[in-house]
FIRO-873000 format. One record per residue: residue number from 1; residue in one letter; x, y, z of N, C-alpha, C, O in turn. Coordinates in Angstrom, 2 decimals. Example, Ala and Ser with C-alpha at 12.3 -4.5 7.8 and 13.67 -1.06 7.14 Angstrom:
2
     i   aa       n_x       n_y       n_z      ca_x      ca_y      ca_z       c_x       c_y       c_z       o_x       o_y       o_z
     1    a     13.19     -5.69      7.80     12.30     -4.50      7.80     13.20     -3.30      7.80     14.24     -3.32      8.46
     2    s     12.85     -2.25      7.08     13.67     -1.06      7.14     12.90      0.03      7.87     13.41      1.14      8.04
//
This chain:
204
     i   aa       n_x       n_y       n_z      ca_x      ca_y      ca_z       c_x       c_y       c_z       o_x       o_y       o_z
     1    x      0.85     -1.21      0.00      0.00      0.00      0.00      0.88      1.25      0.00      1.76      1.39      0.85
     2    x      0.64      2.14     -0.94      1.39      3.41     -0.97      0.67      4.40     -0.08     -0.34      5.00     -0.47
     3    x      1.18      4.57      1.12      0.49      5.39      2.12      0.41      6.85      1.72     -0.54      7.55      2.09
     4    x      1.39      7.32      0.98      1.40      8.74      0.61      0.14      9.09     -0.19     -0.38     10.19     -0.06
     5    x     -0.33      8.15     -1.02     -1.53      8.40     -1.82     -2.72      8.64     -0.89     -3.50      9.56     -1.10
     6    x     -2.84      7.79      0.14     -3.95      7.93      1.08     -3.82      9.21      1.88     -4.78      9.96      2.03
     7    x     -2.61      9.47      2.39     -2.41     10.68      3.19     -2.67     11.94      2.38     -3.30     12.88      2.86
     8    x     -2.19     11.96      1.13     -2.41     13.15      0.28     -3.88     13.34     -0.01     -4.38     14.47     -0.01
     9    x     -4.60     12.23     -0.26     -6.03     12.33     -0.56     -6.81     12.86      0.64     -7.67     13.72      0.48
    10    x     -6.50     12.34      1.83     -7.20     12.80      3.02     -6.83     14.25      3.33     -7.68     15.02      3.78
    11    x     -5.58     14.62      3.10     -5.16     16.00      3.33     -5.93     16.97      2.43     -6.34     18.04      2.86
    12    x     -6.13     16.56      1.16     -6.91     17.40      0.25     -8.35     17.48      0.70     -8.99     18.53      0.58
    13    x     -8.87     16.37      1.22    -10.24     16.34      1.70    -10.43     17.30      2.87    -11.43     18.02      2.94
    14    x     -9.46     17.31      3.77     -9.55     18.18      4.93     -9.30     19.65      4.59     -9.79     20.55      5.27
    15    x     -8.54     19.86      3.53     -8.21     21.23      3.15     -7.17     21.86      4.06     -7.09     23.08      4.17
    16    x     -6.38     21.02      4.72     -5.34     21.50      5.64     -4.35     20.38      5.91     -4.56     19.25      5.48
    17    x     -3.29     20.70      6.61     -2.34     19.68      7.01     -2.87     18.86      8.17     -3.90     19.19      8.76
    18    x     -2.17     17.78      8.49     -2.59     16.92      9.59     -2.10     17.43     10.93     -1.02     18.02     11.04
    19    x     -2.92     17.19     11.94     -2.47     17.39     13.31     -1.69     16.15     13.71     -1.94     15.07     13.17
    20    x     -0.75     16.26     14.64      0.07     15.10     15.03     -0.74     13.87     15.40     -0.40     12.76     15.00
    21    x     -1.83     14.06     16.18     -2.61     12.90     16.59     -3.35     12.26     15.41     -3.61     11.06     15.42
    22    x     -3.68     13.06     14.39     -4.35     12.53     13.20     -3.39     11.68     12.38     -3.78     10.65     11.82
    23    x     -2.13     12.12     12.29     -1.12     11.35     11.57     -0.95      9.98     12.21     -0.91      8.96     11.53
    24    x     -0.84      9.97     13.54     -0.66      8.72     14.28     -1.86      7.79     14.08     -1.69      6.59     13.83
    25    x     -3.07      8.34     14.21     -4.28      7.52     14.09     -4.41      6.91     12.70     -4.70      5.72     12.58
    26    x     -4.20      7.71     11.65     -4.32      7.20     10.29     -3.22      6.20      9.97     -3.47      5.19      9.31
    27    x     -2.01      6.47     10.45     -0.90      5.55     10.20     -1.15      4.21     10.86     -0.86      3.16     10.28
    28    x     -1.69      4.24     12.08     -2.00      2.98     12.77     -3.06      2.20     12.04     -2.97      0.97     11.92
    29    x     -4.09      2.89     11.55     -5.16      2.22     10.83     -4.63      1.57      9.55     -5.00      0.44      9.23
    30    x     -3.78      2.28      8.82     -3.21      1.74      7.59     -2.30      0.55      7.88     -2.28     -0.41      7.12
    31    x     -1.55      0.63      8.98     -0.68     -0.48      9.36     -1.49     -1.73      9.67     -1.17     -2.82      9.21
    32    x     -2.56     -1.55     10.46     -3.41     -2.68     10.82     -4.06     -3.28      9.58     -4.14     -4.51      9.44
    33    x     -4.52     -2.42      8.68     -5.17     -2.91      7.47     -4.19     -3.66      6.58     -4.53     -4.69      6.00
    34    x     -2.96     -3.15      6.47     -1.94     -3.78      5.64     -1.56     -5.15      6.20     -1.43     -6.12      5.46
    35    x     -1.38     -5.21      7.52     -1.02     -6.48      8.14     -2.12     -7.51      7.96     -1.85     -8.69      7.72
    36    x     -3.37     -7.05      8.08     -4.49     -7.97      7.91     -4.53     -8.50      6.49     -4.80     -9.68      6.26
    37    x     -4.25     -7.62      5.53     -4.26     -8.03      4.12     -3.15     -9.02      3.84     -3.36    -10.00      3.12
    38    x     -1.97     -8.78      4.41     -0.83     -9.66      4.17     -1.02    -11.03      4.79     -0.44    -12.01      4.34
    39    x     -1.85    -11.08      5.85     -2.06    -12.36      6.54     -3.33    -13.06      6.09     -3.79    -13.99      6.75
    40    x     -3.90    -12.63      4.98     -5.14    -13.24      4.47     -4.91    -14.73      4.23     -3.92    -15.13      3.62
    41    x     -5.83    -15.55      4.70     -5.69    -17.00      4.55     -5.86    -17.39      3.09     -6.56    -16.72      2.33
    42    x     -5.21    -18.49      2.70     -5.28    -18.96      1.34     -6.68    -19.49      1.00     -7.19    -19.23     -0.08
    43    x     -7.29    -20.21      1.92     -8.63    -20.75      1.68     -9.64    -19.81      2.31     -9.92    -19.89      3.50
    44    x    -10.21    -18.90      1.49    -11.11    -17.89      2.01    -12.53    -18.43      2.20    -13.41    -17.69      2.66
    45    x    -12.77    -19.69      1.86    -14.10    -20.24      2.04    -14.30    -20.78      3.45    -15.41    -21.15      3.83
    46    x    -13.22    -20.83      4.22    -13.30    -21.37      5.57    -12.97    -20.29      6.59    -12.17    -19.39      6.31
    47    x    -13.57    -20.38      7.79    -13.23    -19.42      8.84    -11.75    -19.52      9.16    -11.18    -20.60      9.11
    48    x    -11.15    -18.42      9.49     -9.74    -18.41      9.85     -9.52    -17.40     10.96    -10.40    -16.60     11.28
    49    x     -8.34    -17.44     11.53     -8.02    -16.50     12.59     -7.25    -15.31     12.03     -6.49    -14.67     12.77
    50    x     -7.42    -15.01     10.76     -6.71    -13.88     10.17     -7.69    -13.04      9.35     -7.72    -13.16      8.13
    51    x     -8.49    -12.19      9.99     -9.46    -11.36      9.28     -8.80    -10.53      8.19     -7.71    -10.00      8.37
    52    x     -9.48    -10.42      7.06     -8.96     -9.64      5.94     -9.44     -8.20      6.01    -10.33     -7.86      6.80
    53    x     -8.85     -7.37      5.20     -9.39     -6.03      5.02    -10.72     -6.20      4.31    -10.97     -7.24      3.71
    54    x    -11.56     -5.20      4.36    -12.87     -5.32      3.75    -12.74     -5.57      2.25    -11.91     -4.98      1.57
    55    x    -13.59     -6.47      1.77    -13.54     -6.85      0.37    -14.57     -6.12     -0.48    -15.22     -5.18     -0.03
    56    x    -14.70     -6.57     -1.72    -15.60     -5.91     -2.66    -17.06     -6.00     -2.22    -17.82     -5.04     -2.37
    57    x    -17.46     -7.15     -1.67    -18.85     -7.32     -1.26    -19.22     -6.35     -0.15    -20.29     -5.74     -0.17
    58    x    -18.33     -6.21      0.83    -18.59     -5.30      1.94    -18.59     -3.85      1.50    -19.44     -3.06      1.93
    59    x    -17.64     -3.50      0.66    -17.57     -2.13      0.16    -18.81     -1.78     -0.64    -19.37     -0.69     -0.50
    60    x    -19.26     -2.72     -1.49    -20.46     -2.49     -2.30    -21.69     -2.33     -1.41    -22.56     -1.51     -1.69
    61    x    -21.76     -3.13     -0.34    -22.90     -3.04      0.57    -22.93     -1.67      1.25    -23.98     -1.04      1.35
    62    x    -21.78     -1.23      1.70    -21.70      0.09      2.36    -22.10      1.19      1.38    -22.88      2.08      1.73
    63    x    -21.57      1.14      0.18    -21.90      2.16     -0.81    -23.39      2.14     -1.16    -24.01      3.18     -1.37
    64    x    -23.95      0.95     -1.21    -25.36      0.81     -1.55    -26.25      1.52     -0.53    -27.19      2.23     -0.91
    65    x    -25.96      1.33      0.73    -26.83      1.90      1.76    -26.44      3.31      2.19    -27.31      4.10      2.58
    66    x    -25.17      3.64      2.12    -24.77      5.00      2.48    -25.09      5.96      1.35    -25.56      7.08      1.56
    67    x    -24.81      5.49      0.12    -24.99      6.38     -1.03    -24.00      7.53     -0.95    -23.36      7.73      0.09
    68    x    -23.87      8.25     -2.00    -23.09      9.48     -1.97    -24.13     10.56     -2.26    -24.29     11.02     -3.39
    69    x    -24.84     10.93     -1.20    -26.07     11.71     -1.35    -25.85     13.22     -1.41    -24.76     13.73     -1.14
    70    x    -26.92     13.88     -1.78    -26.98     15.35     -1.84    -25.98     15.94     -2.84    -25.27     16.90     -2.53
    71    x    -25.95     15.34     -4.03    -25.08     15.87     -5.08    -25.73     17.10     -5.70    -26.90     17.08     -6.07
    72    x    -24.97     18.15     -5.82    -25.48     19.40     -6.39    -25.28     19.43     -7.90    -24.58     18.59     -8.45
    73    x    -25.87     20.39     -8.54    -25.75     20.51     -9.99    -24.32     20.80    -10.44    -23.96     20.52    -11.58
    74    x    -23.51     21.36     -9.52    -22.12     21.65     -9.88    -21.18     20.48     -9.57    -19.97     20.61     -9.72
    75    x    -21.75     19.34     -9.15    -20.94     18.16     -8.90    -20.42     18.02     -7.48    -19.83     17.00     -7.15
    76    x    -20.64     19.02     -6.65    -20.22     18.97     -5.25    -21.34     18.39     -4.40    -22.48     18.24     -4.85
    77    x    -21.01     18.06     -3.15    -21.97     17.42     -2.25    -22.18     18.25     -0.99    -21.23     18.78     -0.41
    78    x    -23.44     18.35     -0.58    -23.79     19.07      0.65    -23.93     18.09      1.81    -24.33     16.94      1.62
    79    x    -23.60     18.55      3.01    -23.86     17.76      4.21    -25.36     17.75      4.47    -26.07     18.67      4.08
    80    x    -25.83     16.68      5.13    -27.26     16.56      5.42    -27.45     16.06      6.86    -26.56     15.41      7.40
    81    x    -28.59     16.35      7.47    -28.81     15.96      8.86    -29.08     14.48      9.02    -29.49     13.80      8.08
    82    x    -28.85     13.98     10.22    -29.13     12.58     10.54    -30.63     12.31     10.37    -31.44     13.09     10.86
    83    x    -31.00     11.22      9.69    -32.44     10.95      9.47    -33.20     10.64     10.75    -34.41     10.80     10.82
    84    x    -32.47     10.19     11.77    -33.14      9.87     13.02    -33.42     11.07     13.88    -34.44     11.13     14.56
    85    x    -32.50     12.06     13.86    -32.64     13.24     14.72    -33.10     14.48     13.97    -33.64     15.41     14.56
    86    x    -32.88     14.48     12.64    -33.20     15.67     11.87    -32.19     16.78     12.06    -32.39     17.90     11.59
    87    x    -31.11     16.46     12.74    -30.05     17.44     13.01    -28.71     16.70     13.11    -28.39     15.88     12.25
    88    x    -27.94     16.99     14.16    -26.65     16.33     14.34    -26.86     14.84     14.64    -27.88     14.48     15.23
    89    x    -25.91     13.96     14.25    -24.68     14.30     13.54    -24.91     14.52     12.05    -25.64     13.76     11.41
    90    x    -24.30     15.53     11.50    -24.41     15.82     10.08    -23.53     14.84      9.31    -22.48     14.41      9.79
    91    x    -23.97     14.50      8.11    -23.31     13.48      7.30    -23.04     14.03      5.91    -23.77     14.89      5.41
    92    x    -21.97     13.52      5.30    -21.66     13.95      3.93    -20.98     12.81      3.18    -20.36     11.94      3.80
    93    x    -21.10     12.81      1.87    -20.45     11.80      1.04    -20.97     10.40      1.34    -22.18     10.18      1.43
    94    x    -20.04      9.46      1.50    -20.39      8.06      1.75    -20.62      7.82      3.24    -20.03      6.91      3.82
    95    x    -21.48      8.61      3.85    -21.82      8.40      5.26    -20.81      8.93      6.24    -20.78      8.49      7.39
    96    x    -19.97      9.88      5.84    -18.94     10.42      6.73    -19.54     11.38      7.75    -20.35     12.24      7.40
    97    x    -19.14     11.23      8.99    -19.55     12.13     10.06    -18.33     12.49     10.89    -17.25     11.94     10.68
    98    x    -18.51     13.41     11.83    -17.40     13.74     12.73    -16.99     15.19     12.67    -17.70     16.03     12.13
    99    x    -15.84     15.46     13.25    -15.33     16.83     13.34    -15.23     17.47     11.96    -14.75     16.86     11.01
   100    x    -15.68     18.70     11.87    -15.59     19.45     10.62    -16.74     19.21      9.66    -16.80     19.85      8.61
   101    x    -17.65     18.30     10.01    -18.81     18.02      9.15    -20.04     18.57      9.85    -20.45     18.07     10.90
   102    x    -20.63     19.59      9.28    -21.76     20.27      9.90    -22.63     20.89      8.81    -22.32     20.78      7.63
   103    x    -23.69     21.51      9.21    -24.56     22.17      8.23    -23.74     23.19      7.44    -23.05     24.03      8.02
   104    x    -23.84     23.10      6.11    -23.09     24.02      5.26    -21.79     23.45      4.73    -21.15     24.07      3.88
   105    x    -21.37     22.27      5.22    -20.15     21.64      4.70    -20.37     21.18      3.27    -21.41     20.61      2.94
   106    x    -19.39     21.42      2.41    -19.47     21.04      1.00    -18.17     20.32      0.62    -17.08     20.80      0.91
   107    x    -18.31     19.16     -0.02    -17.14     18.38     -0.47    -17.24     18.09     -1.96    -18.32     18.07     -2.54
   108    x    -16.07     17.86     -2.56    -16.01     17.38     -3.94    -16.12     15.86     -3.94    -16.04     15.23     -2.89
   109    x    -16.31     15.26     -5.13    -16.34     13.80     -5.23    -15.03     13.21     -4.74    -15.03     12.17     -4.07
   110    x    -13.93     13.87     -5.06    -12.61     13.37     -4.63    -12.52     13.33     -3.11    -11.98     12.38     -2.54
   111    x    -13.03     14.35     -2.45    -13.01     14.37     -1.00    -13.88     13.26     -0.41    -13.50     12.61      0.56
   112    x    -15.05     13.04     -1.01    -15.93     11.97     -0.54    -15.26     10.61     -0.67    -15.31      9.80      0.26
   113    x    -14.63     10.35     -1.82    -13.99      9.07     -2.06    -12.78      8.86     -1.17    -12.53      7.76     -0.68
   114    x    -12.01      9.94     -0.96    -10.83      9.84     -0.11    -11.23      9.53      1.33    -10.58      8.72      1.99
   115    x    -12.29     10.16      1.80    -12.74      9.89      3.15    -13.24      8.45      3.29    -13.01      7.80      4.31
   116    x    -13.92      7.95      2.25    -14.38      6.56      2.29    -13.20      5.61      2.42    -13.24      4.68      3.23
   117    x    -12.16      5.82      1.64    -10.97      4.97      1.69    -10.36      4.96      3.09    -10.03      3.91      3.63
   118    x    -10.23      6.15      3.67     -9.66      6.25      5.01    -10.55      5.60      6.05    -10.07      4.91      6.95
   119    x    -11.86      5.83      5.93    -12.80      5.27      6.91    -12.85      3.75      6.83    -12.92      3.09      7.86
   120    x    -12.82      3.19      5.63    -12.85      1.74      5.49    -11.64      1.10      6.16    -11.76      0.07      6.81
   121    x    -10.48      1.71      5.99     -9.27      1.20      6.63     -9.39      1.27      8.15     -9.03      0.34      8.86
   122    x     -9.90      2.39      8.64    -10.02      2.57     10.09    -11.04      1.61     10.69    -10.76      0.96     11.70
   123    x    -12.22      1.52     10.08    -13.25      0.64     10.63    -12.85     -0.83     10.53    -13.14     -1.62     11.43
   124    x    -12.18     -1.21      9.45    -11.72     -2.59      9.31    -10.72     -2.93     10.40    -10.75     -4.02     10.96
   125    x     -9.82     -1.99     10.71     -8.84     -2.23     11.76     -9.52     -2.37     13.12     -9.12     -3.20     13.94
   126    x    -10.54     -1.56     13.36    -11.26     -1.64     14.63    -12.03     -2.95     14.77    -12.08     -3.53     15.85
   127    x    -12.61     -3.42     13.67    -13.30     -4.71     13.70    -12.31     -5.84     13.96    -12.58     -6.73     14.76
   128    x    -11.16     -5.79     13.29    -10.15     -6.83     13.48     -9.72     -6.90     14.95     -9.55     -7.99     15.49
   129    x     -9.54     -5.74     15.57     -9.17     -5.73     16.99    -10.28     -6.30     17.86    -10.02     -7.06     18.79
   130    x    -11.53     -5.93     17.56    -12.66     -6.38     18.37    -12.87     -7.90     18.28    -13.34     -8.51     19.23
   131    x    -12.52     -8.49     17.15    -12.73     -9.92     16.97    -11.71    -10.76     17.73    -11.93    -11.96     17.96
   132    x    -10.61    -10.15     18.13     -9.60    -10.84     18.95     -9.14    -12.15     18.32     -9.02    -13.17     19.01
   133    x     -8.87    -12.12     17.03     -8.37    -13.27     16.28     -9.35    -14.44     16.22     -8.94    -15.58     15.99
   134    x    -10.63    -14.16     16.43    -11.63    -15.22     16.30    -11.73    -15.67     14.85    -11.50    -14.89     13.93
   135    x    -12.06    -16.94     14.66    -12.22    -17.47     13.31    -13.26    -16.67     12.55    -14.40    -16.53     13.00
   136    x    -12.87    -16.13     11.38    -13.73    -15.22     10.63    -13.50    -15.38      9.14    -12.35    -15.37      8.69
   137    x    -14.56    -15.54      8.37    -14.42    -15.59      6.92    -14.49    -14.18      6.36    -14.95    -13.26      7.04
   138    x    -14.04    -13.98      5.12    -14.14    -12.66      4.50    -15.57    -12.14      4.45    -15.79    -10.94      4.65
   139    x    -16.55    -13.02      4.19    -17.95    -12.56      4.13    -18.41    -12.07      5.49    -19.09    -11.04      5.59
   140    x    -18.06    -12.80      6.54    -18.41    -12.36      7.88    -17.74    -11.04      8.22    -18.36    -10.13      8.77
   141    x    -16.47    -10.94      7.88    -15.71     -9.72      8.16    -16.33     -8.53      7.45    -16.49     -7.46      8.05
   142    x    -16.67     -8.69      6.18    -17.28     -7.61      5.41    -18.58     -7.15      6.06    -18.83     -5.95      6.17
   143    x    -19.40     -8.10      6.47    -20.69     -7.76      7.10    -20.47     -7.00      8.40    -21.18     -6.04      8.70
   144    x    -19.47     -7.42      9.17    -19.20     -6.77     10.45    -18.63     -5.36     10.26    -18.93     -4.46     11.04
   145    x    -17.82     -5.17      9.23    -17.30     -3.83      8.96    -18.44     -2.90      8.53    -18.49     -1.75      8.96
   146    x    -19.36     -3.40      7.71    -20.51     -2.58      7.31    -21.34     -2.20      8.53    -21.76     -1.05      8.68
   147    x    -21.58     -3.18      9.40    -22.32     -2.92     10.64    -21.63     -1.84     11.46    -22.27     -0.90     11.93
   148    x    -20.32     -1.98     11.64    -19.58     -1.02     12.46    -19.52      0.35     11.79    -19.57      1.38     12.46
   149    x    -19.41      0.37     10.47    -19.36      1.63      9.73    -20.62      2.45     10.00    -20.58      3.67     10.10
   150    x    -21.74      1.75     10.13    -23.03      2.41     10.32    -23.35      2.70     11.78    -23.96      3.72     12.10
   151    x    -22.93      1.80     12.68    -23.32      1.94     14.09    -22.19      2.38     15.02    -22.44      2.99     16.05
   152    x    -20.95      2.06     14.64    -19.83      2.34     15.53    -19.84      1.48     16.78    -19.21      1.83     17.78
   153    x    -20.57      0.35     16.73    -20.84     -0.42     17.95    -20.13     -1.77     18.02    -20.49     -2.60     18.85
   154    x    -19.14     -2.02     17.18    -18.52     -3.34     17.16    -17.91     -3.71     18.50    -17.84     -4.89     18.85
   155    x    -17.46     -2.72     19.26    -16.82     -3.01     20.53    -17.77     -3.37     21.65    -17.33     -3.92     22.66
   156    x    -19.04     -3.07     21.52    -20.00     -3.32     22.60    -21.17     -4.20     22.21    -21.96     -4.59     23.07
   157    x    -21.30     -4.51     20.95    -22.46     -5.27     20.47    -22.39     -6.73     20.91    -21.33     -7.35     20.90
   158    x    -23.53     -7.28     21.28    -23.63     -8.69     21.65    -23.22     -9.58     20.49    -22.64    -10.65     20.70
   159    x    -23.51     -9.16     19.26    -23.17     -9.99     18.11    -21.67    -10.22     18.01    -21.23    -11.27     17.53
   160    x    -20.87     -9.24     18.46    -19.41     -9.41     18.44    -19.00    -10.52     19.40    -18.18    -11.38     19.05
   161    x    -19.55    -10.50     20.59    -19.24    -11.55     21.57    -19.66    -12.91     21.06    -18.91    -13.88     21.18
   162    x    -20.86    -13.00     20.48    -21.34    -14.28     19.97    -20.45    -14.79     18.84    -20.19    -15.98     18.74
   163    x    -20.00    -13.87     18.00    -19.11    -14.28     16.91    -17.80    -14.83     17.47    -17.31    -15.86     17.02
   164    x    -17.24    -14.13     18.45    -15.98    -14.60     19.05    -16.16    -15.99     19.67    -15.23    -16.80     19.68
   165    x    -17.35    -16.25     20.18    -17.64    -17.55     20.81    -17.96    -18.63     19.79    -18.11    -19.80     20.14
   166    x    -18.06    -18.26     18.52    -18.36    -19.23     17.48    -19.83    -19.49     17.26    -20.20    -20.40     16.52
   167    x    -20.69    -18.70     17.91    -22.14    -18.84     17.73    -22.56    -17.95     16.56    -23.12    -16.87     16.76
   168    x    -22.29    -18.41     15.35    -22.52    -17.59     14.17    -24.00    -17.32     13.90    -24.37    -16.21     13.51
   169    x    -24.84    -18.32     14.12    -26.26    -18.09     13.90    -26.81    -17.10     14.92    -27.63    -16.24     14.58
   170    x    -26.36    -17.22     16.15    -26.77    -16.27     17.17    -26.34    -14.86     16.83    -27.08    -13.91     17.02
   171    x    -25.11    -14.74     16.31    -24.60    -13.43     15.92    -25.40    -12.87     14.75    -25.72    -11.69     14.71
   172    x    -25.72    -13.74     13.79    -26.47    -13.29     12.62    -27.84    -12.73     13.02    -28.30    -11.75     12.43
   173    x    -28.47    -13.34     14.00    -29.78    -12.88     14.45    -29.70    -11.53     15.15    -30.68    -10.79     15.20
   174    x    -28.53    -11.21     15.69    -28.37     -9.96     16.44    -28.39     -8.72     15.55    -28.70     -7.62     16.01
   175    x    -28.05     -8.88     14.27    -28.04     -7.72     13.37    -29.38     -6.99     13.40    -29.42     -5.76     13.39
   176    x    -30.46     -7.76     13.43    -31.81     -7.18     13.33    -32.15     -6.27     14.50    -33.06     -5.44     14.39
   177    x    -31.45     -6.39     15.60    -31.75     -5.56     16.76    -31.35     -4.10     16.53    -31.88     -3.20     17.18
   178    x    -30.41     -3.87     15.62    -29.86     -2.53     15.40    -30.60     -1.84     14.26    -30.04     -1.60     13.19
   179    x    -31.86     -1.52     14.51    -32.71     -0.97     13.45    -33.33      0.37     13.83    -34.16      0.90     13.10
   180    x    -32.92      0.92     14.96    -33.51      2.18     15.44    -32.53      3.34     15.37    -31.32      3.16     15.52
   181    x    -33.07      4.51     15.15    -32.31      5.76     15.21    -33.26      6.82     15.74    -34.39      6.94     15.28
   182    x    -32.79      7.59     16.69    -33.66      8.59     17.28    -34.85      7.98     17.99    -35.88      8.62     18.13
   183    x    -34.71      6.71     18.45    -35.77      6.05     19.19    -36.84      5.40     18.35    -37.82      4.88     18.89
   184    x    -36.69      5.41     17.04    -37.72      4.79     16.19    -37.09      3.89     15.14    -35.94      4.08     14.73
   185    x    -37.87      2.91     14.72    -37.41      1.97     13.70    -37.38      2.66     12.35    -38.37      3.29     11.95
   186    x    -36.28      2.54     11.64    -36.17      3.12     10.30    -36.13      2.00      9.26    -35.32      1.08      9.37
   187    x    -37.01      2.07      8.26    -37.03      1.03      7.22    -35.67      0.82      6.57    -35.30     -0.32      6.24
   188    x    -34.92      1.89      6.38    -33.60      1.77      5.76    -32.65      0.93      6.59    -31.86      0.16      6.06
   189    x    -32.74      1.09      7.92    -31.89      0.30      8.80    -32.33     -1.16      8.83    -31.49     -2.06      8.92
   190    x    -33.62     -1.41      8.75    -34.12     -2.79      8.69    -33.54     -3.49      7.46    -33.06     -4.62      7.55
   191    x    -33.59     -2.82      6.31    -33.08     -3.40      5.07    -31.57     -3.61      5.14    -31.05     -4.62      4.67
   192    x    -30.87     -2.66      5.74    -29.41     -2.79      5.82    -29.01     -3.95      6.72    -28.13     -4.74      6.38
   193    x    -29.68     -4.05      7.87    -29.35     -5.16      8.78    -29.65     -6.51      8.13    -28.92     -7.47      8.33
   194    x    -30.74     -6.58      7.36    -31.06     -7.82      6.65    -29.96     -8.17      5.65    -29.56     -9.33      5.53
   195    x    -29.47     -7.16      4.94    -28.42     -7.39      3.94    -27.12     -7.81      4.62    -26.42     -8.69      4.12
   196    x    -26.81     -7.19      5.74    -25.58     -7.54      6.46    -25.67     -8.96      7.02    -24.71     -9.72      6.95
   197    x    -26.83     -9.31      7.58    -27.01    -10.66      8.11    -26.91    -11.70      7.01    -26.34    -12.78      7.21
   198    x    -27.46    -11.38      5.85    -27.40    -12.30      4.71    -25.96    -12.50      4.27    -25.55    -13.63      4.00
   199    x    -25.19    -11.42      4.19    -23.77    -11.54      3.80    -23.00    -12.31      4.87    -22.16    -13.15      4.55
   200    x    -23.29    -12.03      6.13    -22.62    -12.72      7.23    -22.86    -14.22      7.15    -21.95    -15.01      7.38
   201    x    -24.10    -14.61      6.85    -24.45    -16.03      6.79    -23.76    -16.77      5.64    -23.65    -17.99      5.67
   202    x    -23.30    -16.04      4.65    -22.56    -16.70      3.56    -21.23    -17.24      4.04    -20.58    -18.05      3.37
   203    x    -20.82    -16.78      5.22    -19.54    -17.20      5.74    -19.59    -18.44      6.62    -18.56    -18.86      7.15
   204    x    -20.76    -19.05      6.79    -20.81    -20.29      7.60    -21.91    -21.23      7.10    -22.10    -22.31      7.65
//
């Protein structure tokens, strides 16, 4: 992996240089993702103790449900409010949230794509850590990264514990519980959890 390409893309997205803590965080995420990729098992049809970086199926699932929304006529993208709260957290591009993203934020397609690349590496690394080297197929890993990308809950979710224990069916059933935002069930979340559970089940 040529890290300079990622760092330059994220720097352009931010419109400024990196703060020291940001350099460390992104570098660690890229290191974890690279190591996971290098340790990918040869037989990807079987569970292994070497989770891979997110694959094409997981990336496609995330893009499908996040979308790159609010494209303007000039090709740029506007930030939009959370569908559950109608306000914060504000989101832009492929579901990006966080510092610097608020009402009035505008990004180019390049910024949206660069942030997606950085976020996928970061979330994949966090999922890999949460799994604690539990046997995991690429399909399961992709589903879990999509879940974490949307909820940020891989570290506390019951489905993570069940997966580590090898109770894959129990873990698959847990996806459906994460369907609320702002205290109400959202049809979009129901569909996403169904898709993630379906992808997860392909791994066992």
